[in-house]
MIBA-275191 format. One record per atom (N, C-alpha, C): z negated, x, y. Coordinates in steps of 0.02 Angstrom, whole numbers, padded with zeros to 5 digits, always signed. Example, Ala and Ser with C-alpha at 12.3 -4.5 7.8 and 13.67 -1.06 7.14 Angstrom:
2
-00390+00660-00284-00390+00615-00225-00390+00660-00165-00354+00642-00112-00357+00684-00053-00394+00645+00002
This chain:
43
-00694-00761-00094-00655-00773-00156-00662-00720-00198-00702-00728-00236-00726-00672-00289-00671-00677-00347-00651-00626-00372-00606-00634-00441-00654-00631-00495-00633-00666-00539-00666-00663-00606-00642-00592-00655-00686-00571-00695-00672-00517-00729-00614-00529-00777-00599-00593-00806-00543-00608-00842-00478-00613-00805-00475-00613-00732-00422-00619-00696-00393-00540-00681-00434-00485-00691-00410-00428-00673-00364-00394-00730-00310-00360-00714-00277-00325-00769-00313-00280-00809-00288-00262-00862-00335-00217-00907-00339-00145-00885-00396-00118-00882-00400-00059-00856-00432-00044-00793-00432-00107-00755-00451-00110-00687-00528-00130-00682-00568-00083-00660-00652-00099-00659-00655-00153-00610-00718-00186-00615-00719-00252-00572-00746-00226-00499-00777-00151-00496-00783-00116-00435-00722-00103-00389-00672-00107-00415-00610-00089-00373-00572-00144-00347-00609-00202-00337-00579-00268-00306-00613-00261-00242-00570-00252-00188-00598-00257-00114-00578-00326-00095-00624-00344-00056-00618-00410-00019-00598-00410+00047-00632-00361+00079-00626-00353+00156-00580-00287+00169-00552-00284+00228-00508-00230+00257-00562-00168+00279-00533-00113+00249-00580-00064+00264-00579-00033+00339-00634-00008+00364-00634+00014+00429-00587+00059+00442-00571+00105+00401-00521+00163+00411-00442+00142+00422-00435+00081+00394-00361+00050+00405-00357+00035+00478-00410+00004+00511-00402-00007+00584-00399+00052+00622-00433+00110+00602-00437+00174+00640-00363+00195+00628-00332+00205+00578-00262+00238+00562-00207+00187+00595-00215+00116+00610-00175+00083+00650-00183+00100+00722-00249+00113+00752-00259+00129+00819-00224+00192+00835-00224+00238+00785-00199+00303+00798-00119+00304+00798-00094+00267+00753-00024+00254+00755+00003+00220+00817-00031+00173+00833-00012+00137+00894-00022+00183+00965-00076+00232+00964-00083+00271+01019-00031+00325+01013-00011+00349+00960+00046+00388+00959+00107+00369+00981+00129+00305+00967+00197+00269+00988+00183+00264+01060+00125+00250+01094+00127+00230+01163+00130+00310+01205+00099+00350+01172+00109+00416+01202+00181+00444+01200+00216+00437+01144+00282+00457+01148+00323+00423+01191+00305+00357+01207+00345+00316+01253+00337+00333+01320+00271+00349+01348+00256+00371+01408+00274+00438+01418+00290+00488+01381+00293+00544+01395+00375+00571+01390+00413+00513+01392+00493+00538+01383+00521+00568+01448
């Protein structure tokens, strides 16, 4: 689902539209989940 240039707000370049989730988002979620598990196990 590509966005047309006319659908973007003023001042937003076309390169700044992301269609997929970035890999680092998954890494941060995994780190957060591991931190919560470690906190619960080490009570």
